[in-house]
N, C-alpha and C positions, 0 to 999 in steps of 0.2 A: 289726676291721679292715674295711673292705668291700671286695668283687672288683670288677676291672675292669669285669665284665658288669653289674654293678649301677650303676657310675656310668655307663656307656655307653647305658644304658637312659634315661636322661633324654633322650637325641637320638632315639630311636626312636618313629616314626609310623606310621601306618598304612600296608602296604602299595598301598594304593591312592593312597596320596598322591604317591607320588614323581612321579607326572605333573605335579606343581606346583614339582617339585624341579630347577632349570635346572642346568646343569653345575657351576656356581661354588658353588651351596648343597651340591650334594653333594662337589664338592673341600673345601670348607671343613667338613663334617661328617667326611671323611676327616683332615683334619688337626686335627679337634678330639679324636677317638680317638687319635690318634699323640702329642698333647699331654699326654692322660689316661694314657696309657702311661707318658710322661717322668715325670709327677707320682707316678703309683703307684709305678714302680720306684725313683725316689728316695726316696720315702717310706719303702719296704720297706727299702733298703738302710741309711737313717738310722736308722730302729727297732732294724735288726737289728744292725749293724756300724759304726755311726757312734760315735767315741771321740776325746777328747783324751788324751795322753799327755805328762806335763809333769816336768822335773827342773828343782832348784833351781838359781841360777847363783850358782855358788861364788867367793867374793871372792878376789882375786889376793895381799893382804897380810893380816898379821894383827898388831895391836898388841902387842908383846912385853912390854908393860909391863902386870904385872896388878896391880890393887891388892890389898894384903893382905887386906882383909876380905871379897875375894871368893874366895879361896881355898877350892878344894873345890867350889864352884860354879858352875854354868855362867852366863857372863855374854856375852851376845850383843853387849853396848852396845859392846865392844873391836874389833869387826871394822870395819875402812875400808872402802870401796869404793875400787875401781880405777878409773882411767881407760877410756875407751869402748875403747881401744888395747888396753890389759892384760887386757880383759874378753874380748877376741877372742882374744887368745894362748892364755888359760887354756882356752876353749873347743876351743882346737886341741891344746893339751895333752891335754886329758883323752880324747881318741881316739887317741893315740899308742898304739904298741906297750908292751907291759908293761916291756920292758929300757930305755925312756927315761926318766929320772928329771927329774922338772918342776923347774924353778928355785925355783918357790915353792913355799910350805909349804902342804899342803891345810889348806883351814878345819876339816875334821873332824878332823885330826891336831890343830891347832890347840886345837880344842875338848877331844880327849880328853887333850892334854895338860895343860890346866888342871884337868881332872879327877886327874890322874895327875903331879904334880908331881915325885916321886921316881924316876921313871922314868929311865934312863940312855939316854945320847947311841946309844949301841951298838944299842940296842933299838929306838930311832927309827928308826935307817939301815937296821936289817933288816926293819922292817915297811914302810918305802917301797919297799924292792926286791922284797919279796914281794906287794906289792898289785898289780891290776890296773886299776885306776879309782880315782878318789876317791870315797870314802865320803861319804855324807850323813847317816848315822845316823838316817834316816827310817823308821818301819815302815810295813808295809803299809797299815793303815787311813788315815795321814797321807797317802801317796799318793793312795789311793783319796779322800780328801777333796779334795786340792788338784785332783785331775783334774775332779772335778765343778765345783768353783770357778772354775778356768779354763774350763771350757766354756761357763759363762754369760758370764764377765767379758772373756775375752780373745775369743772367735769374734765376728766381725761378724754382727749378726742375722739379714742376709740367708743367711748359710750355715747356719743352724740351721732356718731357715721358709721355704725355698727351695720344699721339693715342697709344702708346703701352699699356698702362694700360687699356685703353676703349677696346684695342684688347682682353687682357687676361682675363678681367672679361666677357667679351661675350662669349669668348669659353668657360668658365667656366660655365656660365651660360645655355650655349646651351647643354655641357654634361651632366649637372644635368638635364636638361629637358627630356632627352631622354637615360639617364642611365638604367632605368628599362626594355629597349627594347634591351639592349646589354649586361647586366649581364647574365652571362650563366644560373644562377639556377632559373631566371624568364623569359628568352629570349625563351627558347625552350617550356615552358607552353603557353607564349603567342603566339606563332608561332602555337603550336596546336591548340591553341583555336580558334584563327582567321580562322585556314584552317577549322576544324570542323562548326565554325559557318557561313560561305562562302558556304559550302556543304549543311548544313542545310536551309540556306536562300533560295539557288537555287534548290534543290531536288523538283522533281514534286511531292512528297508524302507530303511534307508541303501543297502545294496548294492544294491537293486532300482534305487533313484532313481538312483544314481551309475552304474549300468549301462545305464541307460536313455540317459542323457545321452551314455554311451560309444556305444551303438546311433547316436544322432543324430549322433555325429561321424562314425563311419565310414559313414553314409549320404552325409554330404558328401564324404567321402574318396572315396567310391566313383565320384563324378562324376568325380574326376581319373585313374580308373584307364585307363589305352590298352593295356594289355597284361599277360600273365601274367609276364611277366620284371619289371616294374615293380611288381607286386603287393607283394612283401616289404618295401618302402619304407614302405609305410601300414600294415603290422601291426604294431601295438605290443606289444613283449615285456614291456615293465614301463611302469608309471606312477606317478604322486604317491601313489596310495593304499597302494601296498604290495602283494606278493603275496597272493593269495586264500589262507586257510587252509582244513583240512579242516572247523573250528567254524564257518567265516563263509559262509553261502551266498552264492555269487557266480553269474554268467551262467554258463551252459553254456560248453563248449570252443566257438570258432566252427569251422563247418566249411565249407570252399571248395571250390566246384565250378567247373572250370574247361572253357570250351568252345573249340575251335579259332577261332571267329571274335571271340568278345569274352569276358572274365572275368566270371564270375558271384560274386557273394558272397551266402551265407546269414546272414541278420540272426541274430546270436545269439537264441537263445531265453531269455527273461528269465523269472526264478524267480518263480513265483506264490504268494503270499503266502496261508497258511492263516486260517481265521477268528480264530486265537487270535493270531498273530501281528499282524494288521489292527488288533485290539483293543490290543494292547501299544503299538503304533506310535502310534494314537489317544491313548492315554494319554500317550505319551510328549510328543505336541506339547502337550498342556494343561499339562503339568509345565514343559517348557519356557518355555511363555507367562506363567505364573504366577512363575517362578523369574527370569524376566527383568524384569517388572514390579517384584518385591521387590528385587533387588540394583541394577538399575540408578538405585534413587532415592538411594544412599550412595555413599561411596570410602572406608569405614571399613578394608576390606581393606588398600587402597594405601596410605592412610596408616599403618597400623600395620606393614606391610613395609618402608617407608621409616623409619620411627622405629627399627625394630629394625637396620636395617643401620647407620644413623648411630650408634645405640650401641654397635654393634661395632665402627665406625672409631674413636670416640672411647676404646673401650676399647684398641683396638691402639695409639693413639698415647701414650696413658697408660703401657700397659705398657713399652712400648718406650722411653720415656723415662727412668724410674726404674730399669728395670733394665739398663740400659747401664752406668749409672754403678756397679752392684756387680758387675761383672765382674772388675776389679782386687782386691777387696777378700778374694777368696777366695784363699788361700795354705796352703802347707804348716806355715809355720813361724808361730808367735805368741808375744810376750812377754808375759807375763801379772803383774801388778802386785796380790796379791789382798789386801794387807793384812791377813795373819794371822800375821804373824810372831810373835806371843805365843802362838800354838798350833804354828806348825811350827819356826819358828826362822830363817825366811829373808824376805826381801821380795821375791824377783824370781824368775820360773820361766821357763823357757823350754820352748813345748808345740809338740807337732806334730799334726795333724790328719789322719788317716787318708783322709777322705774327701773333702779338699781337691780333690785331682786330678778325681776321678769327677764331683765338684757343678759344677766349671768346665766340664766337657765337657758336661755334662746342660744346663748353664746358656747354653752357647753353641748348642747344638741348639735349646734352646728359642726362643733369640732369632731364630732361623733361620727357625723355624717360624711364630712370631708375625708374622716380617715377610712371608712369603708368604701368611700368612693377611690382615694388612692391607691388601697389594696387591689383593687380590681383592676385598677391601671396599670399596677404592675404584673398582675396576672396576663392581662392582654400583652403587655411586652414579653412576658415570657412565652406565650402561645406564638407571638409572631416571628420569634427568633428559633422556638424550640425545634422546629421542622423547615424545610425548604418550600416554603408557601408560593413560590414561583415556579414550582411544577407541580403537575396532578396527573396521578395516574389513574387508569380506568382499570386496572388489574383485577380486580375484585368482580367488576362487571364484567368484564370479559370471560372469568370463569364462570360466573352464575348464568350467564348466557351466549347463545352462540354467534354472538357477533364479536369474534376474536380479534378484527381487526380495527377496533375502536383505539385511534392513537392517543397518546399522552399529549398532555397541551402544557404550555410554559406561561410566564409572565403575567399579566394581568388577566388572562383568560382561567389560568390556573388559579389565581388568588380569589376570583370572584366564585368559582366552584368550589374553593374551599370554605369559603364565607357560607355558601349555600349549604354545604354538609351540616354545619352548625345547626341550621333550620330543620333541614331534612333531608336524610341522603337519599329519600326518593327522587328527590329532584334532578340531582345529578345522573341518577342511575336512567331516568327516562330522558334526560338529554343527550347520554352518551346514544343511543339511537340513532341520533340524528349526526353523529358524528362517523358512523360506520358505513363504509362503501357497499358491504354485503347487504346492509338494512336498506340503502337507496337501492340498489339493484333489484331486490324483493321488490319494493314499491314499483320501481318500474315496467316490473315484470307484469305486474298484478294489473296497473293501469294499463300497459300494451295490450295484453288479452281481453281486456274489456273493450278497449276502443277498435282492435283488429280481429275481428271474427273470421270464421271461414268464407260466410258469404262476402263479406267485404274484399277480403282478399282473392277471392275468386272474380270479383268484378274487375280487379287489377291485371288478370293474367292476361297476356296479349302472344300473337303470332309475330316471330321475327323474320328475318330475310331469309332465314334456313327452313322457314315454317315449321319452326319448334314452339312449343308453349313455354313463355318465358314470365318470369315474376320480378319486377326491379321494387326495391323497397329503399327508400331515400331518407335519411335523416331521423332515424327513430330509435327509440332508447333502447331498443334492444330486438332480438329476432321473437316475433308473435308465437305462441305455440300452435296455432293453427295453420302455420305455415307448411308444417310437418304431415298436415293431413291433406295437401296437394299432392296424390300419389302419382299424378299423372304429367308432373312439372318436368320439364327437359333441362332449362335454363335457370337459375338462381342467382340475381344478382343483387348484392347488398353493398351500399354505399353510405357512407358517414355515420356507421353505427358503431361508435365506440365499444359498447359493452356486449357485442354480438356474442351469441351463446350458442354453437350448435349440440342440440340434446341427440339422445338416444333415439329418439323419433324419427330422426332422419333415414333411419333403416327402413321406412314405410316408403320413401320415394326411391321406387327401382328403375323409373326412367331417367333420373337424375344424372346428368354425365358433364355438365358445365357450370362451373360456380364462379361467380365473380366477388371480390372483394375489394371494395375501393375506400382506400383510409378506413378499414374496417379488421383491425386484427383479431380474427374471432379467435373465441377459446372453443375446444372440442372435447368432447366425453370422450372415454375409451372406446365405448361401444359404436360411437359415431365415427370415431376415426376409423376403425376397421373397417367399416362402411364404406367410406370415402377411399381409405387405400385401394379396396376391390373394386370399386365401381366408379369413382371419377376419372374422367379422361383428360378435361380441360379446365385449366383454372386460369383465372385473372389477378393479379395482385396489383393494386396502385397504392403507392405510399408516399410519405414524405419521409421519413427515416427509415433504415434499415431495420430497426428495432420492432419496426410495425409487421414486417414480414413473419406470420406464425411459424414456430418451428416445427410444425407438423408437415409444413407443406413439404419440406426436403426430404419425406419418409413416405411418400404416396407412391409406392412402387409400379403400380398400374397408370401411372399419369402419363398421356401422351404428348401433350401441348401445355406450355407454359409462359404465360405473358406476365414480365416485370417491368412496371412504369414506375418510376420513381429516382430517387439522388443515389446514383451509385459511382459516384466518381473515384479518382485514383486514391485518394488520401482516405477512403472509408472502404476500399476496397478489404483489405484486412480485417473489417468487422463486418462483411457481409455474410459470412457463414457457408459461402456456394461451394465447400469443399463436400458438403453434404448432397449436392446433387449426384454424387455417384451413386447414392440409393437409387434415384431416378432411372432405372435399367430399362424404361420402354419409353423414355422420353425422345419424340420426334423432331418437335417444333419447338425453339426458345427463339422468344421475343423480348427483348431489352430495349425498353425506352427511356433513356438517361441522359447524363453528361459525361460518359467516359472518355478518357483521354488515351488508354488502352485497353484491349481486350483483357478480363480477368482470367488469369491462366486456370484459374479453378473451372472456368467452362469447359476446358479441354478433359475434365474428368467423363463428361457425358459426350465425349466427342464421337468416338465408336457408334452411337447410336442415332446421333443427330442427321437429320436430312435437310433441316431448313432452320437457318440462323438470322435473324434479322437484329440491327442495331441500330435505332433512331436516336440520333443525336441532337440536343436543342442548340447546336451550332457550336459545339464543343470541339476542338481539333483532335482527331481521334491519331496519335502517333505511331503506338506501337501496334504492329499488326502481327507479329511473328507466331502469335498462336494460333494462327489462322491455318498452317501449314500442317498441323496434327489433325483437321477435320477432314480427313480424305473422304469421309462420306457423304459430306454435304452436298445437297444438289442444289440447294436454294441460298443463296446469300444477297442479302441487303444490307448495305451500308449507307444510310442516307442522313444526309444533314451533318456530316462528319468533317467539312472543311478540309477534304481532301483534294490535293492539286495534281495528284495524277494517278492512276490505277496502279493501287498497290502489288508490288511483285508477289506478295505472299498467294494473292489467288492463282497463280497460275502452277500451283502445286496441287489443286485442289482437281484431280482428273475425273471425279464424278460430277463436277458442277454442269447445272444444266441452265440455271437462269442466274443472271448477274443484276442486279440492281444498284446503280449508283447515284440515284436521285439527287438533286439538292446540295451539290458539294462547289467547289470550286475548281473542277478539271477545265484546264485550256488545251491541252494537246492531248492525243489518244495514239500517240507512235508505238505506244506500247503494244497496241492490239496484234499486233502480229506474234505476240507470245499466246496469243488464244488459239493458235493451231495446234496446241498440244492439249487444249481441251476438247475432246473429240465430241463429249456429249453436250456443249452448249450450244443450246437453241435461241437463246432469249437474252437479247442485250440491252439494257436500259442504263442510257446515259442522258437521259433528258435533266433540264433545269440545271444546266451547267454553264461552261463558258467557252466551248468549244467552238472555234473558228473553221477549221476545216477536216476534212475527213480523210484520212491516208489512204493511198492506194493498197496497202497492205492488208486492208480489210479481207480482200478477196482470199486469202488463206482462212478464213474461217466459215469453212464452206458448208458447215452444218447449219448456218444460222438462220432460224425460220422468223424471227420477230426483231425487229431494230428500231430503238425508240429514240429520237435526237431530237425530241422538241423543246422548245425554248433554251436555245442556245442562241451562236451568233455565225450561224452557217449563212455564206451567201451563195455557194453551188453545191451541186452535187455530182461528184466524181462518178465516171463510169463504172468505176471498180465495184461501187454499190450494187449496180445492176448484173452484176455477174454472180451475185449470191442466188442461184438458180431456187434454192428452196425456202426463199423469202417470203413469207404470206403475208406479214405485217409491217410496213413501213411508216412510220410517223415522223416526219420533219417540220411540224407545225410551229408556228410563231417564231419563224427565223428570218431571215432576210434574202430568202430564194427568190431569183425574177426569174428564172427557165426551167423548166420540166425537160429534162436529155430526153433525146428521141429514143436511148437506150432502155428506156423503162418498159419499153413493149417486150423485152426481153424476159421481163419477169411474168412468166405464163403462170405460176401459183399463186402469185398476188393477189389476195382477198380483201386488205384495209389498206387503203392507201389513203393519209391524211396531211395535207399541205396547209391546211387553215394558216391565216394570219401572215402569209408572207406578199410579196410583190409579183406574183405572176399574172401575167396579162393574155397569154395565148396558151390553148391546151394544145399539146402534139396530138396529132391523130394516131400516133402509135400508142398512147395512155388505153386507147379502147379494143387494143389487140389484148389486154389482159382481161380475157374473158370471164375470168373467176371472181373479178371483184364484187365483192358485196357490200363494201362501205368506201364511199367516195367523199372526202371532205374537202370542198375547194372554197368554204366561206373566207369573208375579208382578206379578197386580194383584188387585182385590177382586171378580171375577166370582163371580155367584151360580149363573148358569144360562145355558146356551147354546140359544138359539131353535132351534127345528126346521126353521127355514127355513135352516139353513147346508146344507140339503139341495140347495139352488139351486146351490151353488159346486160343480158338475161337473168342473171344472177342477183342485181343490183336490189338491195332493200334500202339503203339509205343513201341520200344523194342532199350534200347539204351546199348551196348557193347563194346564199344570203350574205350581203356585205359587198357585193361587186358591181360592177357596171354594166349588167345586162338591161337590154331593153325588151327581149322577149326570152321565151323558151322553144325549145324545138319540140314540135309536134310528135317525133319520134319517141318522146318520152314514155307515149303509152306503149310501144312495144317490150317497153322493160316490164316484163311480165311480173313479178316479185315487187315492184315498187309502189307504193300506195301512198296517198297524202300525208298519212302519218309520218312516213320516213322520207318526205322531201320536204326540207328547210329553205323557204324562198319567201320572199316578200309577198303579200297578198296579190298586189297590183300585177305581178309577173304571173302569178299562177293563173289571173283571169285572162291572159293574153292567150293561154291555152284553148284548143277546140272543145267544144260542149263534149262531144265524144271522149277525147281524151280525159277529160275532167272526171266524167263518167267512171272511166276505168281507174282511175286513180282512187276514186272515192270508194270503190268496192272494197269490202271488209272481207279478207281472206283468213285471217287469224293466226297467218305465220308471225312468229316473234320476230321483232326488231333486235338486231345485234348491230354494236358499233365496233367490236372488237377492241375496246379501251378496257 
């Protein structure tokens, strides 16, 4: 036999799950326990005390005629049954006092007289007088037998199985009530939700966030205070959140100071989170975000709860319908016809059921309980369908707090919150704090400021190549407040900081002129924007999508340099919003590194001011270049990695162009170079990293050219026309297939930098050393076998590269190159050792003259 505790354990749930048990579920659980007690009590009584006691129904008359052949034997066939009225009178007589003599002859005596025919009439009368009831002549075993027979035949089945039916029904109801806590696909979600909800409720950050809201409310109320007497009506003694407990950090008690003129309120000091609490709160935000994304996708929990409620309601209706019919079948007296007269001698018995009264009372009690249970089920169904439980709004929380961005939720997430509200609405209010991005940003800001102090930031400040103080912040949750205390900072780089916010304190950074925003859509306060608009000179913006470019970027009127690095292909051009560039009236340099197929026409809005335009593609072919014609003031133009096959004709309209860089394209021929003669100011032409195979003689028309870069092409010869460019100061033909340096090179008297590294040159012409202004001479990775002694004529030489040739010695005349030092001599060590010691001493001298290679 199982105990009540063992059966009640079926309804046990984890104590933390009680927050998901509304009052009706709790009430039904208690009703189920009471029904269990009824079932077990009835079952126990039935097993221990339930029994039926039967007596035979004696016939009123006996047939006096006995057949001769039956003398001396028991003949039960002579007994005749009486009418119903006579039978009733017989039962009455049997319970009369012993002094009353029944008018009828007892069946037992008739039977006895048949066995004893010689007995006298006097003895019969004496026996009747002395007896106290009617004898049945049945022994004990026969009574036991007939009692058991009639228990199964005479009693209605409901009287025998009532306790077990109640037990089974109750177990089904209990299982139905708690099935959603046990089903694996819902149990895991519920367990996760309850765990997160408890941590959110107890988190110090929840207390701090709601306390700050209370502080803000008190600040608003403070404006309404006009005197000390009116103060108590604005002091709240309770709130919807409940009273703070010792285990939950809350704001400290507010202190109030009063003045004779005007009341003063001290703002409550808010709890400061330590590092551990801050990390736990940040982890909770992430858990809530992932849980929401997981649970909002389905409504399985809602459907399962509705399903189990419907099952309980149907079960209630079924139990009530069939149980009510059996109330009247339970009675104390029963007539039993076992049909075992051949064993007992009687055909009918009257039986009494000793548990009938108790069972009937228990059944009525059970029906009452199941009715209450059913009405609660009906109310639950009404609640489930009265409002849309698959939607949950935090509107009330948004109104009461400063977190107006708390989103509404749906599906199972919404249903769980509705269930929690039936327990205590404070849970959902505190839980909403962790759904707010504003709240998360505040937490990140607090943790960030604790970690990144002024001293730590000062340690990260460095000097860049331009000798400016620079701070680079990478992958932080925000911009620490202490950054704006670095008033001497020149360059600020913010990278991968999605929640960056530039506050008004940036106005303290009077030296700040350059700002880098790498994947950092920074938000700027109005005061901070005013400062940046008047002081910022250079801005770098790196992005993945154009939406990451802050709108305030296009309003920086004093901005001089703008660098945009990201996806700006032609399909998205209409979304760029570059029409706002017209507000950048002082913009001089525009650098775009993207995948353009055409130059956005909006760039022409700043064409009158632009002096330098740089477009670095990722290999996407730049097709449309007509917009270039409008940039008449551009002095420097770079079109790199744009898959250009020829020099664009639009370039020839740029009359003010001074430097053209077409690096890393697919240019094979430069016949159009003759058109450069119209560009009178062009001094630098960079055609490196292309596929050029020859230089046309028309290059002589570009007379003002001072720098010519043709490295990393497919040149095999240098035409004499190149050496007619008298103003040429830098010539770079490295990494081609040139075998001979023409003797005409001596005509370039102004040549200062000559680079022919990585070619097939084997002999250096003596005319090369007539270029006495050479400062840089790169001859590495060729086939040169000797260096002429006339190298000594290059008195201004500071850099000489000879490494990777076929030299066996170095000329001693290198010592006469007064400005050449060992640091500027790139050669193998064993060749350097071939120099005389006095030459090596001269080369080893430190003159402090800076080295420049002209690249």
